[in-house]
N, C-alpha and C positions, 0 to 999 in steps of 0.2 A: 484679668478678673481676679479679685481677691479670693483667698482660700475659703473663707467662710461663705462667700457668695456661691462659689463652685459647689461646696458641700450642700448648701441649701437647694440649689438648682437640681443637683443629682438626686437629692432626697425626694424632692417634689416629683421629679420624673419617675423615680422608682415606685413611689406610692401609687401614682397614676397608672403606670404600666402594670404593676401587680394587681391593682384593682380591676383593670380590664381583663387580665388573665383569669382572675377569680370569676368574673362575670361569665366568661366564655366556658368555664368549667361547670357552672350551675345553670347555664342557659336552658338546658333540657327541662329544668324544673318549671319553667314559665311558658315555654312554647315548643311545639313539636318541630323537629328538624324537617324542613321541606325546601330543598334547594331549588331556586327558580332561575338557574343559570346553566349554560350549556356544559356538557360533558363532566358534570360534577362527580358522577358515580364511577365512570371508567378512568378517571384521572386521579382524583384525590383518594379514592378508595384503596389505592396501592401504596399510599404513604405509610411510612413506619411510625408516624406520629398519631396520637389520639386526635379525634376530631376537634376537640377544643383548641388544639394547636394549629392543625392544618386549615381550620375554618378561617383563620386570618388571611388565607390566600383566596377567599371566595371572590366571585364576580371577576373584575378586571385582573385580579391577581393571577387567575388561571391563564389569561391571555399572555401576561408577562412570562409566566412559566413555560407556556407553549413556545414562545419566541426564543427564550433562553435555551430550551432543549432542542427544538427542531428548526429554528430560523423562521423567516418570513414566507417561504415559498410553498409550504404545505397547507396553508390556510389563507384563503383570499381575503379574510376579514381582519386579521391581526395587524396589517400595516397601518391601521388606525392608531396603533400604539407605538410611540417613539422608541428609539433603540437604546438609549443610555442605560435605563434601569435593567432591562433583560441582559444587556452586555455585562453589567456588574455581577448579576447572578451567575452568568456563564463563567466569568473569570473566577469567582470565588468557589464555584463548584469543582474547580480543578484541585482544590485543597480540602473541601468539605463535602459531605453528602449533599445531593442536590437540594432537597427540601431544607436541610439545615442551613445551607448557604443563603437561601431565600429568606428564611426567618431571621438569620443573623443580620442581614442587610436592613431589614425593616426595623429591628430593635436598635441597632447602632445608629441608623439615620434619625430615628426619633430622639435618641439621646443627644446627638450632635445638634439637632434642631433647637432643643431647649437651651443648650449652651450658647449657640450662635444668637438665638433670640434675646437672651438676657444681655449679652455683650452689645448687640445692636441697639437695643432700647437704652441701655446705660450710656452708650456713646452719644446718642442724640438727645437724651433727656436726663434721667437720673436713675439711681439704683432702686429707689422706692417704686417708681413707676414701672421699672423693669420687672420687679417682683409681682406687682399687681397685674400687669398685662400678661405675664406668663400664666398666672392662675386663671385669668379670664380665657386665655387661649386653650388651656388644657381642659377646662370645664365646659367648653363650647359643645353643643349637642352632637356635633359630628367629628369631634377631635379624634375619635377612635381610628379614623382613616390615617392619621399619622403613625399609628401602630400597625396597621394592616399592610399587606403587600401591594401598596399603591405608591405613586410617585410624589404625593403631596409633601412628605417630609423632605425628600431630596430636593424637590423643586423650590420649596420655600427657603431652604438653606442657601441655594444658589442665588435666589432673588435678593435675600438680605445681604449676602456677601457682595453681590454686584453693587448695590447702593452704598454699602460701607466702604468698599475699595474706591468707588468713585468719589466719595466725600474726602477720603484721605489721599486722593490724587495718584493712586496706584492703578494706572489705566491698563497695564498689561494683565494684571490679575482680574480687573473688571471684565476685560474682553474674554478671558478664559472662562469666567463664570457665566457670562452671557452665551458664549459658544456652547457650553455644556447644557445650559438651560434650554436653548432653542432645539437641542436634540433630545430633550427630556419630555417636554410638553410643548404643544404648539403655542401656548400662551407665552412662552419665553420670547417670542417675537416682539411682544409688547414692551419688553424691557428696552429695546433699542431706541424707539422714538422717545420713550420716557427719559432715558439717560441722556440722550442728545439734548432734550429740552433742559434737563438739569445742568448740563455743562454751561449753558448760558444764563439760566435763570434759577437762582438758588432760593428765591423768595417770590412773593407776589407783589413786591413793591412797584413793579413796572405797570401794574393795573391801576387805571384811573377811572373816575366816574365819566370822564370825557373819552369816548372811544377813539377819537382822533389822536388824543394825547397818548393813549395806550399804544396805538399803532406806531407813533413816532418813537416812543420809548423802546418798543421791540426792535424797530429798525436800527436805532442807535446802538443798542446792546449787541445785536448781531454783527453789524458791520464794523464796530469799533474793536471787537475782540476775536473776530473770526480767524485772523492769522495766528493768534496765540493759542487757539483752541483746535487747530487742524489735526494735531497728533491724537488728542483724546477722541475727536470725532471719528477719525479713521479707525482707531482701535475698537471703539464701541461698535461701529458699523461692521467691523471684521467679525464680531460675534455672530453675525447671521450665517457664517460658514457652517455652523452646527446643523441648522435646518437645510442649508444648501447641499451638504453632502448627503443627507437623507433623501432629499428630492432627486438628486442624481441617481441614487440607488433605485428609487421607485421608477424613475424614467427607464432605467436599464432593464429592470425585471418586470415591470407592469405597464410600460409605455405611457405612464402618466405621472408626472412629477407631483401632482396634487392628489394622488390616489388616497392619501391619508384622510383627505377631506371628503372626497367623493364617496368613500365607503361608509361614512358616518350614518347615512340614512338606513343602511342595512341592519343597524343595531336597534332600530325601533325608537321609541321615545318621542316620535313626532318630529324628528329633525329633518330639515329641508335644506337644499342647496341654494335656494333663492333667499334674498334678504328679507327678514321679518323684523319689524320694529317692535320695541318694547310695549307700547300700548296695545298692539295686536295680540301679543302673548298674554298680557293681562286679561284681555277680553276672552281669549280662548280658555283661560283657567276659570274665569267666572262661569262660563258655560259648562265646564267640566264639573264644577261643584254641584250643579243641579242635575247632572245626568249620570255620574258615576255612583255605583252602589256603595254603601258604607262597609267597606272591607279594610283590611290592613293597607291596601293600596291607597286608600283615601288618606291615611296618615302621612304617607310620603308626599302625596299631592299637596296637602296643607303645608308641609315643611318647605316644599319647593316654592309655593306661592309666597310664603312669608320671607324666604331668603331672597326671592326675586323682586319683592316690593319694599319691605322694610330695610332690606340690605342696601338697596339703592339710596333710600333716604339717609341711612347712616353714613354711607359713602360721601354723599353730598355735604353732610355736616362735617365730616372729617377733614374737609379742606381747611378748617380753622387750625388744625394742629399738624397737618401733614405738609411736607415739602412738596413743591409743585410736581417734581418728577415722581414721587411716591403716589401722589393723588391721581395723576394722569395714568400711571401704570395700573393702579387698582381699578380705576374706572374702565379702562380698556379691557382688563382681564375679566371684569364683571360682565361687560356687554358682549364679549366675543362669543360665548356659547349661546347667549340669548338670541343673537341674530340668526340662529338656525331655527328659531320658531318655538322654543320651549324653555321652561324653567327646570327641566329635568336635570338632576345632579347638582343644581345650584347650592343646596346645603353643603356639598363637598367643595365645589368650585370656589365658594366664598372664603374657604379657609386660607387661600393664598392672597386675599385682599387684606394684607396686614395692617393698614392704617385703621381698619375697623376696631381692632382689639386694643390698639393704643388709644383710640378715642374713648372707648368704654372704660379703659383704665383711668384716664384723666377725669372722667365723670364720677367714677366710683371710689377712687383711692382715698378720698377724704370722707366717704360715706360708708362706714363699716357695716351698718345694717343693710345698705343697698348692695354692697359687695357680697355679704352673706346670703341675701335673698337671691342674687344672681346665681351664686354657686349652688344653692339648693334647687332652684328651678332648672338651670342648665344642666346640673349634675344628674338630676332625675331623668331628663330627656336623653342625656348621654347614655345612661344605663339602659333605657328602653331601646334606643337605636342600636346599641352594641349587641344586645340580645337578638334583635331582629337580623342584624347583619350576620352574626355567628350562625344563626339557625337557617340562613339562606334566603331571607326575605329582602326585597329591594328597599334600600334607604335612600341612596343617592349615588 
């Protein structure tokens, strides 16, 4: 990355992060603090930070802190959260105060994310698109999660690096990124089939209007290059060991290797263990709109519905600009939480579906007024959502 590009990226990140900090400092001016998550008082109240700082650890952040400090065995719910992030907090807390270590990780990971993002988009497209897409990403209405004590920044870094290293044929580094990703979020599993597909198909040229010809093209590509691709295939598949080790741990201590999945329904939000299809979830939300009272909860429901419907439309359109492996990964990452029967948290989950933001950048980079309008609208929603999150109200 050129020096002036790095300076621009860091400057944009600094303004974004400082703006979010300022919002957290003045959030009390707009909304009463009313935490709607467990053990907020008896945990964060003992922090030596002011609330505008430790509120960046709200909601899931508290679960990661619990794991980092006490491990998985004292709370039967926390195995729903994967181990890499709390492990990093635990390691850094050997050198820094506990809460300082947690905040430091969230700040540094968000900075690394913008640098990796710019390098990734520049590599596959160009510097201009990289700048536009970064602005679109940071102005997105739920981008504050990149700054909070959540895994979104770290996971998206690993995802982008995995695809980048795969494109540059550095398969060992690809496997390392996938392995860490699968132990960071369950969505990391979706990287494996997507990358395996990308090893053989780097474009959509094999697709034909005649489905029989398409099948013949697929067969020809697979069998003609399988012997040459065996090492990359094995290394990418090896990335599943991250999840595998966590499942072995859960089997040992909870007698259930899929305990992280089975415990999801205990968190509420309407999640179920049986398979629920997307149209069923849409219908469920349409019924919710006419039954739920007009409270702040209604605001989150609207955002969930928009992310779960318009988000899918945008993903389908992104096939025009995304590589097959990116698109398949983003589509799988999008549908994985929805199959549990709800759009809950989709405004956050959609942050890792990176082709969306590249698509918006391609549409807006030559339309300055359109980009400005997006920044104004999305930025306003970002401010609202940040205040809600800091004050303890559910967003995603």
